[in-house]
C-alpha positions in Angstrom: 121.2 130.0 76.0 122.7 130.8 79.4 123.8 128.2 81.9 124.9 128.7 85.4 128.1 126.5 85.0 130.4 125.1 82.4 131.2 121.6 81.2 134.6 121.9 82.9 132.8 122.3 86.2 131.1 118.9 86.1 131.9 116.7 89.1 133.0 113.6 87.3 136.3 113.1 89.1 138.1 110.1 87.6 135.0 109.0 85.6 135.4 109.0 81.8 133.5 111.9 80.4 131.6 111.6 77.2 132.4 114.0 74.3 132.1 117.8 74.9 128.8 118.1 73.0 127.0 115.6 75.1 128.3 117.1 78.3 127.2 120.6 77.2 123.7 119.2 76.5 123.4 118.0 80.1 124.7 121.3 81.5 122.1 123.2 79.3 119.3 120.8 80.3 120.1 121.3 84.0 120.0 125.1 83.6 116.7 124.8 81.7 115.3 122.7 84.6 116.4 125.3 87.1 114.9 128.1 85.0 111.6 126.1 84.4 111.1 125.8 88.2 112.4 129.1 89.5 110.8 131.0 86.5 107.5 131.1 88.4 109.1 133.2 91.1 112.2 134.9 89.6 113.0 136.4 86.2 115.2 133.8 84.4 117.9 133.3 83.6 119.0 134.7 86.9 122.1 136.8 86.3 124.2 137.9 89.2 127.9 138.9 89.2 130.0 136.0 90.6 132.4 138.5 92.0 129.9 141.1 93.3 127.6 141.5 96.2 125.5 138.4 95.4 128.4 136.0 94.9 126.8 133.4 97.1 123.7 133.3 94.8 126.0 132.8 91.8 127.9 130.0 93.5 124.7 128.3 94.7 123.2 128.3 91.2 126.5 127.0 89.8 126.5 124.2 92.3 122.9 123.3 91.6 123.6 123.3 87.9 126.7 121.1 88.4 124.8 118.7 90.6 121.9 118.3 88.3 124.0 117.9 85.1 126.5 115.6 86.7 123.9 113.5 88.4 121.9 113.0 85.2 125.0 112.3 83.2 126.2 109.7 85.7 122.7 108.1 85.8 122.5 108.0 82.0 126.0 106.4 81.7 125.3 103.9 84.5 121.8 102.9 83.3 123.0 100.0 81.2 125.0 98.5 84.2 122.4 99.1 86.9 119.8 96.4 87.0 117.7 97.4 90.0 119.2 100.4 91.7 120.2 103.9 90.6 123.8 104.9 90.9 124.1 106.2 94.5 126.4 109.1 93.7 124.3 110.3 90.7 121.1 110.0 92.7 122.5 111.9 95.7 123.6 114.8 93.5 120.1 115.1 91.9 118.4 114.8 95.3 120.5 117.5 96.8 120.0 119.8 93.9 116.2 119.2 93.9 116.0 119.9 97.6 117.8 123.2 97.1 115.4 124.2 94.3 112.4 123.2 96.4 113.8 125.4 99.2 113.7 128.4 96.9 110.2 127.5 95.7 108.8 127.2 99.3 110.5 130.3 100.4 112.7 128.6 103.1 115.8 129.8 101.3 115.9 133.2 99.6 117.8 133.9 96.4 119.4 137.4 97.0 120.1 139.3 93.8 117.4 137.5 91.8 114.6 139.7 90.4 111.1 138.6 91.4 108.6 138.1 88.6 105.9 139.7 90.7 107.3 141.6 93.6 103.8 141.9 95.2 103.2 138.1 95.2 103.7 136.2 98.4 104.3 132.8 96.7 104.7 131.0 93.5 102.8 132.4 90.5 102.6 129.2 88.5 99.8 126.7 88.2 98.2 125.6 91.4 96.6 122.1 91.6 94.0 121.5 94.2 91.7 118.5 93.6 89.9 118.7 97.0 86.4 120.1 97.0 84.6 120.7 100.3 81.2 120.0 98.7 82.1 117.1 96.4 80.0 114.0 96.1 83.1 112.2 94.8 85.0 112.9 98.0 81.9 111.9 100.0 81.8 108.6 98.1 85.5 107.8 98.8 84.9 108.8 102.5 82.1 106.3 102.5 83.9 103.6 100.6 87.0 103.7 102.8 85.0 104.1 106.0 86.6 101.8 108.7 83.1 101.6 110.4 80.8 100.2 107.6 77.8 100.2 109.9 77.1 103.7 108.9 75.1 104.3 105.8 76.6 107.6 104.7 79.8 109.6 105.4 79.6 111.3 108.7 79.7 114.3 109.3 77.8 115.3 106.2 79.6 118.1 104.3 77.3 121.1 103.6 75.7 121.2 100.3 76.0 117.5 99.4 72.8 115.6 98.7 72.3 112.3 100.4 69.3 110.2 99.6 67.1 109.4 102.5 68.7 112.0 104.8 66.0 113.9 106.7 66.0 117.6 106.1 67.7 117.4 102.7 65.8 118.0 99.5 66.5 116.8 96.0 
C-alpha cells in the first residue's frame, strides 16, 4: 500500500529506532490513518508529484505522515517508562498532525492537487452524528433535571410537539 513518507524520514534523531519492519508498520499505519480521515473528502491515496505544481501538498502529507508515525512510535517505546504522562515530544507530533488533518476536514486549509470524492459536495461526505432532537422528550427531561431553578414544574419554554402532562392546551 502507498505511504506518504519512508522509514528513513522518521524524526527519531538520536533515539534508537526499532527494526525496519516495525518502523514500516508505523509509517503504513499513519498513512492509513490519513487516508481514513481524508477519504471522505478526497480520493485516496492522494498522489501528487513531489517535484511538480503541487509540491507543497506532497510535502505537507509527508510531514503529517512523519509526525503521526514518529509520534506513535515514540509513545509506544516510551509507554513502559511513562507512569502518568505521555512523552511530550511524541504527543506534540501527534497533536500537530491531527490539527493539520482537522484543518483539511473543516475546510480551513485546502489540499491543492487532491481529487475531491464528490466535487459538488460542500463538506465531508462521511457519517454525520447528531443526537439533538428539537422535539425530544429525552432532551426535555434533561433540561428539567438539570434546571437551576427547580421551582418550575416543566422545562420552559416548551419545545413544540412535546407532550407535557397537566399543561393546558396540550392533548394526549
